[in-house]
C-alpha positions, 0 to 999 in steps of 0.5 A: 500500500503506497497511500501517504499524505505526501505526494511525490511527483518528479522528485517534488514532494508536497503536502497540502493542508487547507485551513478548516475555517468556515470563513472561506475568503481567508482559507489557506492552503499550505504546501511544502515543495522541494526542487527536483535538484535537491534531495528531500532531507529526511531527518528520521523515519521513513517514507511509507507513513501508512501504518500506525506508529510510523513517522517521518521527520523532514528538514525543510531548510531548502523548501517553500510554503505557498500562502493563497491570499484571496486579495494578493494571490499566491505568496511564496515563502522560502523556508530558511529553517524548520522541520515537519513531523508526520506521525501515522496514527492508523486508518488515514489519521495523522498527527502533523507538527512543524515549526518554520522560519522563512523569507517571503517574496518581499524579503521579510521574515515570517514564521509558521507553526502547524499542529494538526491531528485528524484524517487526511485524504490520501490517494493511491500512488502505486506505480 
């Protein structure tokens, strides 16, 4: 079973999380991507993330997150330091935590923290 919350396409890994806020115009989608030329920095764990108890911790110092602002469109933030940890609790239920520092498109420092526990829709990426 190759179901996982991280999608892999052409050596680019990304995780999409949408804010569950009922205020739709302020909903955000969070992505972490990695350029195809830079290998994914897996600090610990493995890539499977499917069975309960498995976990992955990623060093995201070469990654990005995109913020989809309803007024200004997509704002790209280059992560300068941070880690993302994904723990599979079983039955497509995950705990995702992360803390990031980044520089936005205007060279301003910004920070983001993620704490999420719940179901993630996963697709089958079997080849």
